[in-house]
LUMMI-464799 format. One record per residue: residue number from 1; residue in three letters; chain; x, y, z of N, C-alpha, C in turn. Coordinates in steps of 0.02 Angstrom, whole numbers, plus 32768, in hexadecimal, padded with zeros to 4 digits. Atoms other than C-alpha are relative to their C-alpha. Layout:
BEGIN
<node pos="NUM" code="ALA" unit="A" n_xx="X" n_yy="Y" n_zz="Z" ca_xx="X" ca_yy="Y" ca_zz="Z" c_xx="X" c_yy="Y" c_zz="Z"/>
...
END
This chain:
BEGIN
<node pos="1" code="MET" unit="A" n_xx="802F" n_yy="8034" n_zz="7FF2" ca_xx="FA64" ca_yy="8757" ca_zz="C63F" c_xx="7FC3" c_yy="801C" c_zz="8026"/>
<node pos="2" code="ALA" unit="A" n_xx="8037" n_yy="7FE3" n_zz="7FD9" ca_xx="F9FE" ca_yy="87BB" ca_zz="C6BC" c_xx="7FD2" c_yy="802A" c_zz="7FD4"/>
<node pos="3" code="VAL" unit="A" n_xx="8028" n_yy="7FD8" n_zz="802D" ca_xx="F9C4" ca_yy="8830" ca_zz="C632" c_xx="7FD1" c_yy="7FD3" c_zz="7FD7"/>
<node pos="4" code="LEU" unit="A" n_xx="8029" n_yy="802F" n_zz="8026" ca_xx="F985" ca_yy="879A" ca_zz="C5CE" c_xx="7FC5" c_yy="7FE7" c_zz="802A"/>
<node pos="5" code="VAL" unit="A" n_xx="8035" n_yy="8019" n_zz="7FD3" ca_xx="F923" ca_yy="8756" ca_zz="C663" c_xx="7FCC" c_yy="8037" c_zz="800C"/>
<node pos="6" code="LEU" unit="A" n_xx="802F" n_yy="7FC9" n_zz="7FF4" ca_xx="F8D7" ca_yy="8801" ca_zz="C687" c_xx="7FD7" c_yy="800F" c_zz="7FC1"/>
<node pos="7" code="SER" unit="A" n_xx="8024" n_yy="7FF4" n_zz="803F" ca_xx="F8A9" ca_yy="8817" ca_zz="C5CF" c_xx="7FC9" c_yy="7FCC" c_zz="7FF6"/>
<node pos="8" code="ILE" unit="A" n_xx="8032" n_yy="8035" n_zz="8008" ca_xx="F851" ca_yy="876F" ca_zz="C5C9" c_xx="7FC7" c_yy="800A" c_zz="8032"/>
<node pos="9" code="GLY" unit="A" n_xx="8034" n_yy="7FF2" n_zz="7FCD" ca_xx="F7F4" ca_yy="8799" ca_zz="C66B" c_xx="7FD4" c_yy="803A" c_zz="7FEC"/>
<node pos="10" code="SER" unit="A" n_xx="8027" n_yy="7FC5" n_zz="8015" ca_xx="F7BE" ca_yy="8842" ca_zz="C626" c_xx="7FD1" c_yy="7FEE" c_zz="7FC7"/>
<node pos="11" code="ILE" unit="A" n_xx="802A" n_yy="8014" n_zz="8038" ca_xx="F77D" ca_yy="87F4" ca_zz="C585" c_xx="7FC6" c_yy="7FD5" c_zz="8019"/>
<node pos="12" code="ALA" unit="A" n_xx="8035" n_yy="802A" n_zz="7FE5" ca_xx="F71B" ca_yy="8771" ca_zz="C5E8" c_xx="7FCC" c_yy="802B" c_zz="8025"/>
<node pos="13" code="ALA" unit="A" n_xx="802E" n_yy="7FD5" n_zz="7FDD" ca_xx="F6CF" ca_yy="87F9" ca_zz="C656" c_xx="7FD5" c_yy="8029" c_zz="7FD0"/>
<node pos="14" code="LEU" unit="A" n_xx="8026" n_yy="7FD9" n_zz="8032" ca_xx="F69B" ca_yy="8861" ca_zz="C5BF" c_xx="7FCC" c_yy="7FD4" c_zz="7FDD"/>
<node pos="15" code="ARG" unit="A" n_xx="8030" n_yy="802E" n_zz="8020" ca_xx="F649" ca_yy="87CA" ca_zz="C56C" c_xx="7FC6" c_yy="7FF0" c_zz="802F"/>
<node pos="16" code="ALA" unit="A" n_xx="8034" n_yy="800E" n_zz="7FD0" ca_xx="F5EA" ca_yy="87A1" ca_zz="C60C" c_xx="7FD1" c_yy="803B" c_zz="8008"/>
<node pos="17" code="ALA" unit="A" n_xx="802A" n_yy="7FC3" n_zz="7FFB" ca_xx="F5AD" ca_yy="8855" ca_zz="C61B" c_xx="7FD5" c_yy="8009" c_zz="7FC3"/>
<node pos="18" code="ASP" unit="A" n_xx="8027" n_yy="7FFA" n_zz="803E" ca_xx="F576" ca_yy="8856" ca_zz="C565" c_xx="7FC7" c_yy="7FCD" c_zz="7FFF"/>
<node pos="19" code="GLN" unit="A" n_xx="8034" n_yy="8033" n_zz="7FFE" ca_xx="F516" ca_yy="87B3" ca_zz="C57C" c_xx="7FC9" c_yy="8014" c_zz="8031"/>
<node pos="20" code="SER" unit="A" n_xx="8032" n_yy="7FE9" n_zz="7FD0" ca_xx="F4BF" ca_yy="87FA" ca_zz="C616" c_xx="7FD6" c_yy="8038" c_zz="7FE3"/>
<node pos="21" code="ARG" unit="A" n_xx="8024" n_yy="7FC9" n_zz="801F" ca_xx="F490" ca_yy="8896" ca_zz="C5B5" c_xx="7FCD" c_yy="7FE5" c_zz="7FCE"/>
<node pos="22" code="LEU" unit="A" n_xx="802E" n_yy="801D" n_zz="8031" ca_xx="F442" ca_yy="882B" ca_zz="C52C" c_xx="7FC5" c_yy="7FDE" c_zz="8023"/>
<node pos="23" code="ALA" unit="A" n_xx="8035" n_yy="8024" n_zz="7FDC" ca_xx="F3E1" ca_yy="87C1" ca_zz="C5A9" c_xx="7FCF" c_yy="8031" c_zz="8020"/>
<node pos="24" code="ILE" unit="A" n_xx="802A" n_yy="7FCE" n_zz="7FE0" ca_xx="F3A0" ca_yy="8859" ca_zz="C607" c_xx="7FD9" c_yy="8028" c_zz="7FCC"/>
<node pos="25" code="GLY" unit="A" n_xx="8021" n_yy="7FD9" n_zz="8035" ca_xx="F376" ca_yy="88B2" ca_zz="C564" c_xx="7FBE" c_yy="7FE2" c_zz="7FE9"/>
<node pos="26" code="GLY" unit="A" n_xx="803E" n_yy="8021" n_zz="8014" ca_xx="F2EF" ca_yy="8831" ca_zz="C53B" c_xx="7FCC" c_yy="7FFE" c_zz="8037"/>
<node pos="27" code="ALA" unit="A" n_xx="802E" n_yy="8003" n_zz="7FC8" ca_xx="F29F" ca_yy="8842" ca_zz="C5E6" c_xx="7FC2" c_yy="802C" c_zz="7FF5"/>
<node pos="28" code="ALA" unit="A" n_xx="8039" n_yy="7FD4" n_zz="800B" ca_xx="F230" ca_yy="88D4" ca_zz="C5B3" c_xx="7FCE" c_yy="7FE0" c_zz="7FCF"/>
<node pos="29" code="ASP" unit="A" n_xx="802C" n_yy="8021" n_zz="8030" ca_xx="F1EB" ca_yy="8873" ca_zz="C51E" c_xx="7FD9" c_yy="7FC8" c_zz="8022"/>
<node pos="30" code="ARG" unit="A" n_xx="8022" n_yy="8037" n_zz="7FDD" ca_xx="F1C5" ca_yy="87DD" ca_zz="C58C" c_xx="7FCD" c_yy="801A" c_zz="8032"/>
<node pos="31" code="LEU" unit="A" n_xx="802E" n_yy="7FE3" n_zz="7FCF" ca_xx="F173" ca_yy="884B" ca_zz="C610" c_xx="7FC1" c_yy="8019" c_zz="7FDD"/>
<node pos="32" code="ILE" unit="A" n_xx="803A" n_yy="7FE7" n_zz="8024" ca_xx="F101" ca_yy="889F" ca_zz="C591" c_xx="7FD7" c_yy="7FC6" c_zz="7FE5"/>
<node pos="33" code="ALA" unit="A" n_xx="8024" n_yy="803B" n_zz="8018" ca_xx="F0D4" ca_yy="87F5" ca_zz="C546" c_xx="7FDB" c_yy="7FDE" c_zz="803A"/>
<node pos="34" code="GLN" unit="A" n_xx="8021" n_yy="801E" n_zz="7FC6" ca_xx="F0AD" ca_yy="87B5" ca_zz="C5F5" c_xx="7FC2" c_yy="8029" c_zz="8014"/>
<node pos="35" code="ILE" unit="A" n_xx="803A" n_yy="7FD6" n_zz="7FF1" ca_xx="F03A" ca_yy="8849" ca_zz="C615" c_xx="7FC8" c_yy="7FF3" c_zz="7FCE"/>
<node pos="36" code="ALA" unit="A" n_xx="8032" n_yy="800E" n_zz="8034" ca_xx="EFE2" ca_yy="8828" ca_zz="C56F" c_xx="7FDE" c_yy="7FBD" c_zz="800C"/>
<node pos="37" code="ALA" unit="A" n_xx="801C" n_yy="8043" n_zz="7FF3" ca_xx="EFCC" ca_yy="876F" ca_zz="C59B" c_xx="7FD0" c_yy="8002" c_zz="803C"/>
<node pos="38" code="ARG" unit="A" n_xx="802C" n_yy="7FFB" n_zz="7FC5" ca_xx="EF83" ca_yy="8799" ca_zz="C646" c_xx="7FC0" c_yy="8027" c_zz="7FEF"/>
<node pos="39" code="ASN" unit="A" n_xx="803C" n_yy="7FDB" n_zz="8015" ca_xx="EF0E" ca_yy="8819" ca_zz="C5F8" c_xx="7FD0" c_yy="7FD4" c_zz="7FD9"/>
<node pos="40" code="ARG" unit="A" n_xx="802A" n_yy="802D" n_zz="8027" ca_xx="EED0" ca_yy="8797" ca_zz="C57D" c_xx="7FDF" c_yy="7FCC" c_zz="802D"/>
<node pos="41" code="ALA" unit="A" n_xx="801E" n_yy="802F" n_zz="7FD0" ca_xx="EEB5" ca_yy="871C" ca_zz="C60C" c_xx="7FC5" c_yy="801F" c_zz="8024"/>
<node pos="42" code="GLU" unit="A" n_xx="8038" n_yy="7FDE" n_zz="7FDF" ca_xx="EE48" ca_yy="879C" ca_zz="C664" c_xx="7FC6" c_yy="8009" c_zz="7FCF"/>
<node pos="43" code="GLU" unit="A" n_xx="8035" n_yy="7FF9" n_zz="8032" ca_xx="EDE9" ca_yy="87BD" ca_zz="C5C2" c_xx="7FDB" c_yy="7FBE" c_zz="7FF7"/>
<node pos="44" code="LEU" unit="A" n_xx="8020" n_yy="8041" n_zz="8008" ca_xx="EDC8" ca_yy="8702" ca_zz="C5B0" c_xx="7FD2" c_yy="7FF0" c_zz="803B"/>
<node pos="45" code="ARG" unit="A" n_xx="802B" n_yy="800B" n_zz="7FC5" ca_xx="ED82" ca_yy="86FF" ca_zz="C661" c_xx="7FC0" c_yy="802A" c_zz="7FFD"/>
<node pos="46" code="LEU" unit="A" n_xx="8038" n_yy="7FD2" n_zz="7FFF" ca_xx="ED0F" ca_yy="8793" ca_zz="C641" c_xx="7FD1" c_yy="7FF9" c_zz="7FC4"/>
<node pos="47" code="VAL" unit="A" n_xx="8028" n_yy="8004" n_zz="803E" ca_xx="ECD3" ca_yy="8774" ca_zz="C58E" c_xx="7FDA" c_yy="7FBE" c_zz="7FFE"/>
<node pos="48" code="PRO" unit="A" n_xx="8025" n_yy="803E" n_zz="8007" ca_xx="EC48" ca_yy="86F5" ca_zz="C570" c_xx="8023" c_yy="7FD1" c_zz="7FCE"/>
<node pos="49" code="PRO" unit="A" n_xx="7FDD" n_yy="8030" n_zz="802B" ca_xx="EC88" ca_yy="8654" ca_zz="C51C" c_xx="7FF4" c_yy="800A" c_zz="7FB5"/>
<node pos="50" code="GLY" unit="A" n_xx="800F" n_yy="7FF7" n_zz="8047" ca_xx="EC32" ca_yy="867B" ca_zz="C477" c_xx="8023" c_yy="803B" c_zz="7FE1"/>
<node pos="51" code="GLU" unit="A" n_xx="7FE0" n_yy="7FC4" n_zz="801A" ca_xx="EC8D" ca_yy="8721" ca_zz="C466" c_xx="804D" c_yy="7FFE" c_zz="8005"/>
<node pos="52" code="ARG" unit="A" n_xx="7FB7" n_yy="8004" n_zz="7FF7" ca_xx="ED3E" ca_yy="86E5" ca_zz="C48F" c_xx="8026" c_yy="7FFE" c_zz="7FBE"/>
<node pos="53" code="ALA" unit="A" n_xx="7FDE" n_yy="8004" n_zz="8041" ca_xx="ED68" ca_yy="86C2" ca_zz="C3D9" c_xx="8008" c_yy="8045" c_zz="7FDF"/>
<node pos="54" code="ALA" unit="A" n_xx="7FFE" n_yy="7FBD" n_zz="801E" ca_xx="ED49" ca_yy="877A" ca_zz="C3AF" c_xx="8037" c_yy="802C" c_zz="801E"/>
<node pos="55" code="LEU" unit="A" n_xx="7FCA" n_yy="7FD7" n_zz="7FE2" ca_xx="EDDA" ca_yy="87B7" ca_zz="C41D" c_xx="8038" c_yy="8008" c_zz="7FCD"/>
<node pos="56" code="PRO" unit="A" n_xx="7FCD" n_yy="7FF3" n_zz="8033" ca_xx="EE64" ca_yy="8807" ca_zz="C3B4" c_xx="803F" c_yy="7FD5" c_zz="800A"/>
<node pos="57" code="GLY" unit="A" n_xx="7FC3" n_yy="8028" n_zz="7FFE" ca_xx="EF01" ca_yy="87A3" ca_zz="C388" c_xx="803E" c_yy="802A" c_zz="800D"/>
<node pos="58" code="THR" unit="A" n_xx="7FC7" n_yy="7FD3" n_zz="7FF4" ca_xx="EF73" ca_yy="883B" ca_zz="C398" c_xx="7FE8" c_yy="803B" c_zz="802A"/>
<node pos="59" code="VAL" unit="A" n_xx="800F" n_yy="7FC5" n_zz="7FD6" ca_xx="EF73" ca_yy="88C1" ca_zz="C41F" c_xx="803F" c_yy="802B" c_zz="8003"/>
<node pos="60" code="THR" unit="A" n_xx="7FC8" n_yy="7FD2" n_zz="7FFA" ca_xx="EFE1" ca_yy="8959" ca_zz="C439" c_xx="8006" c_yy="8016" c_zz="8049"/>
<node pos="61" code="ILE" unit="A" n_xx="7FF3" n_yy="7FEC" n_zz="7FBB" ca_xx="F02D" ca_yy="8976" ca_zz="C4E5" c_xx="8044" c_yy="8023" c_zz="8001"/>
<node pos="62" code="GLY" unit="A" n_xx="7FC1" n_yy="7FDB" n_zz="7FFC" ca_xx="F0B1" ca_yy="89FA" ca_zz="C505" c_xx="801E" c_yy="800F" c_zz="7FBC"/>
<node pos="63" code="GLY" unit="A" n_xx="7FE9" n_yy="7FF2" n_zz="8043" ca_xx="F0BB" ca_yy="8A20" ca_zz="C44C" c_xx="801C" c_yy="7FC4" c_zz="7FDB"/>
<node pos="64" code="GLN" unit="A" n_xx="7FE5" n_yy="803D" n_zz="801D" ca_xx="F0E9" ca_yy="896C" ca_zz="C427" c_xx="7FC8" c_yy="7FD0" c_zz="7FEE"/>
<node pos="65" code="ALA" unit="A" n_xx="8033" n_yy="8030" n_zz="8016" ca_xx="F07F" ca_yy="88F1" ca_zz="C3C2" c_xx="8010" c_yy="7FBB" c_zz="801E"/>
<node pos="66" code="ILE" unit="A" n_xx="7FFA" n_yy="8042" n_zz="7FE1" ca_xx="F062" ca_yy="884C" ca_zz="C41E" c_xx="7FCF" c_yy="7FD2" c_zz="7FDD"/>
<node pos="67" code="ASP" unit="A" n_xx="802B" n_yy="8034" n_zz="801E" ca_xx="F01F" ca_yy="87B3" ca_zz="C3C2" c_xx="7FEA" c_yy="7FD1" c_zz="8037"/>
<node pos="68" code="ILE" unit="A" n_xx="801B" n_yy="802B" n_zz="7FCC" ca_xx="EFAC" ca_yy="874C" ca_zz="C430" c_xx="7FDC" c_yy="7FC5" c_zz="7FDF"/>
<node pos="69" code="ASP" unit="A" n_xx="8020" n_yy="803D" n_zz="8019" ca_xx="EF79" ca_yy="8698" ca_zz="C40C" c_xx="7FE2" c_yy="7FDC" c_zz="803C"/>
<node pos="70" code="THR" unit="A" n_xx="8021" n_yy="8022" n_zz="7FCA" ca_xx="EEFC" ca_yy="863C" ca_zz="C478" c_xx="7FE7" c_yy="7FBC" c_zz="7FE8"/>
<node pos="71" code="THR" unit="A" n_xx="8019" n_yy="8042" n_zz="8010" ca_xx="EEDD" ca_yy="8581" ca_zz="C473" c_xx="7FDA" c_yy="7FE6" c_zz="803D"/>
<node pos="72" code="THR" unit="A" n_xx="8029" n_yy="801A" n_zz="7FCA" ca_xx="EE58" ca_yy="8528" ca_zz="C4DA" c_xx="7FF5" c_yy="7FB5" c_zz="7FF6"/>
<node pos="73" code="LYS" unit="A" n_xx="8014" n_yy="8046" n_zz="8002" ca_xx="EE30" ca_yy="8475" ca_zz="C507" c_xx="7FDA" c_yy="7FF1" c_zz="8041"/>
<node pos="74" code="THR" unit="A" n_xx="8028" n_yy="8012" n_zz="7FC5" ca_xx="EDB7" ca_yy="8423" ca_zz="C580" c_xx="8026" c_yy="7FCC" c_zz="8028"/>
<node pos="75" code="THR" unit="A" n_xx="7FDD" n_yy="802F" n_zz="7FD4" ca_xx="EE02" ca_yy="83CA" ca_zz="C616" c_xx="7FD1" c_yy="7FC8" c_zz="8015"/>
<node pos="76" code="ALA" unit="A" n_xx="8029" n_yy="8038" n_zz="7FE8" ca_xx="EDC6" ca_yy="8327" ca_zz="C663" c_xx="7FCF" c_yy="8017" c_zz="8036"/>
<node pos="77" code="ALA" unit="A" n_xx="802C" n_yy="7FE7" n_zz="7FCC" ca_xx="ED79" ca_yy="838D" ca_zz="C6F0" c_xx="7FC8" c_yy="802C" c_zz="7FE5"/>
<node pos="78" code="GLY" unit="A" n_xx="8034" n_yy="7FD8" n_zz="801E" ca_xx="ED0D" ca_yy="83ED" ca_zz="C675" c_xx="800F" c_yy="804A" c_zz="7FFC"/>
<node pos="79" code="LEU" unit="A" n_xx="7FEC" n_yy="7FBA" n_zz="8006" ca_xx="ED6D" ca_yy="8490" ca_zz="C67C" c_xx="8020" c_yy="800B" c_zz="7FBC"/>
<node pos="80" code="VAL" unit="A" n_xx="7FDE" n_yy="7FEE" n_zz="803F" ca_xx="EDB5" ca_yy="84EC" ca_zz="C5E6" c_xx="8046" c_yy="8018" c_zz="8012"/>
<node pos="81" code="GLU" unit="A" n_xx="7FBA" n_yy="7FEB" n_zz="7FF6" ca_xx="EE73" ca_yy="84F7" ca_zz="C5E7" c_xx="8012" c_yy="802E" c_zz="7FC6"/>
<node pos="82" code="ALA" unit="A" n_xx="7FED" n_yy="7FCF" n_zz="8033" ca_xx="EEA6" ca_yy="8594" ca_zz="C588" c_xx="804A" c_yy="8010" c_zz="8007"/>
<node pos="83" code="THR" unit="A" n_xx="7FB9" n_yy="7FEF" n_zz="8001" ca_xx="EF5B" ca_yy="85AF" ca_zz="C557" c_xx="8008" c_yy="803F" c_zz="7FD6"/>
<node pos="84" code="VAL" unit="A" n_xx="7FF7" n_yy="7FC0" n_zz="8022" ca_xx="EF83" ca_yy="8664" ca_zz="C52B" c_xx="804B" c_yy="8009" c_zz="7FF3"/>
<node pos="85" code="THR" unit="A" n_xx="7FBA" n_yy="7FF4" n_zz="8013" ca_xx="F025" ca_yy="8682" ca_zz="C4CB" c_xx="8005" c_yy="8046" c_zz="7FE3"/>
<node pos="86" code="ALA" unit="A" n_xx="7FF6" n_yy="7FBB" n_zz="8017" ca_xx="F05D" ca_yy="8737" ca_zz="C4B6" c_xx="8048" c_yy="8008" c_zz="7FEB"/>
<node pos="87" code="ARG" unit="A" n_xx="7FBB" n_yy="7FF7" n_zz="801A" ca_xx="F0F5" ca_yy="8765" ca_zz="C44C" c_xx="8005" c_yy="8045" c_zz="7FE1"/>
<node pos="88" code="SER" unit="A" n_xx="7FF4" n_yy="7FBE" n_zz="801D" ca_xx="F13B" ca_yy="8810" ca_zz="C424" c_xx="8024" c_yy="7FF8" c_zz="7FBD"/>
<node pos="89" code="ALA" unit="A" n_xx="7FDF" n_yy="8001" n_zz="8042" ca_xx="F17F" ca_yy="883C" ca_zz="C378" c_xx="804C" c_yy="7FF9" c_zz="8008"/>
<node pos="90" code="ARG" unit="A" n_xx="7FB8" n_yy="8005" n_zz="7FF5" ca_xx="F22E" ca_yy="8845" ca_zz="C3C4" c_xx="8015" c_yy="7FBD" c_zz="801D"/>
<node pos="91" code="GLY" unit="A" n_xx="7FEE" n_yy="8044" n_zz="7FEC" ca_xx="F226" ca_yy="8792" ca_zz="C402" c_xx="7FEF" c_yy="7FEC" c_zz="8047"/>
<node pos="92" code="GLY" unit="A" n_xx="8012" n_yy="8012" n_zz="7FBC" ca_xx="F1FA" ca_yy="879B" ca_zz="C4BB" c_xx="7FBA" c_yy="7FE4" c_zz="8003"/>
<node pos="93" code="GLY" unit="A" n_xx="8043" n_yy="801E" n_zz="7FFD" ca_xx="F166" ca_yy="8732" ca_zz="C4EE" c_xx="7FF0" c_yy="7FE6" c_zz="8045"/>
<node pos="94" code="ALA" unit="A" n_xx="8018" n_yy="801C" n_zz="7FC1" ca_xx="F0FF" ca_yy="86E7" ca_zz="C579" c_xx="7FC7" c_yy="7FCF" c_zz="7FF1"/>
<node pos="95" code="ILE" unit="A" n_xx="8036" n_yy="8030" n_zz="8004" ca_xx="F089" ca_yy="8654" ca_zz="C591" c_xx="7FDB" c_yy="8001" c_zz="8042"/>
<node pos="96" code="PHE" unit="A" n_xx="8029" n_yy="7FFE" n_zz="7FC4" ca_xx="EFF9" ca_yy="8657" ca_zz="C60C" c_xx="7FCA" c_yy="7FCB" c_zz="7FF8"/>
<node pos="97" code="VAL" unit="A" n_xx="8033" n_yy="8035" n_zz="8002" ca_xx="EF88" ca_yy="85C1" ca_zz="C633" c_xx="7FCD" c_yy="800E" c_zz="8036"/>
<node pos="98" code="LEU" unit="A" n_xx="8035" n_yy="7FF5" n_zz="7FCF" ca_xx="EEDF" ca_yy="85D6" ca_zz="C687" c_xx="7FC9" c_yy="7FCE" c_zz="7FF4"/>
<node pos="99" code="TYR" unit="A" n_xx="8038" n_yy="802F" n_zz="8004" ca_xx="EE46" ca_yy="856C" ca_zz="C6A9" c_xx="7FC0" c_yy="8027" c_zz="8008"/>
<node pos="100" code="LEU" unit="A" n_xx="803F" n_yy="7FDD" n_zz="8001" ca_xx="ED99" ca_yy="85AC" ca_zz="C680" c_xx="7FC7" c_yy="7FCF" c_zz="800B"/>
<node pos="101" code="PRO" unit="A" n_xx="803A" n_yy="802C" n_zz="7FFA" ca_xx="ECF2" ca_yy="8563" ca_zz="C6B6" c_xx="7FDA" c_yy="7FFD" c_zz="7FBF"/>
<node pos="102" code="VAL" unit="A" n_xx="802A" n_yy="8008" n_zz="803C" ca_xx="EC82" ca_yy="8520" ca_zz="C62D" c_xx="7FBB" c_yy="8019" c_zz="8013"/>
<node pos="103" code="GLU" unit="A" n_xx="8042" n_yy="7FE6" n_zz="7FF2" ca_xx="EBE2" ca_yy="8584" ca_zz="C629" c_xx="7FCC" c_yy="7FD6" c_zz="7FDC"/>
<node pos="104" code="PRO" unit="A" n_xx="8034" n_yy="8028" n_zz="8020" ca_xx="EB43" ca_yy="8522" ca_zz="C608" c_xx="7FE0" c_yy="8025" c_zz="7FC6"/>
<node pos="105" code="PRO" unit="A" n_xx="8020" n_yy="7FDE" n_zz="8039" ca_xx="EAEC" ca_yy="8545" ca_zz="C562" c_xx="7FC1" c_yy="8024" c_zz="8017"/>
<node pos="106" code="ALA" unit="A" n_xx="8039" n_yy="7FD6" n_zz="7FEB" ca_xx="EA67" ca_yy="85CC" ca_zz="C56F" c_xx="7FBF" c_yy="7FE5" c_zz="7FE5"/>
END
């Protein structure tokens, strides 16, 4: 009986360790996607509004291709809410929301 209990406990411990390994394994993909999203947020702050559409949809960071999608909408306060979604080819991703001032027309 004791052998059965120890066997069940060992199997449960192995499954928990395997699940932890899988969860930690995706951390690098999420981190790289987060870096890409923050980089795009900085680009949106620096680039004039008319040139934001020309930013590339895919960037390479750490040898990994990251797809970046940016959506914008105007808030009631007159700011531009930009939502940056970055997703790696292996599935890890990140979302970053920022608010940009609206520049007056030249």
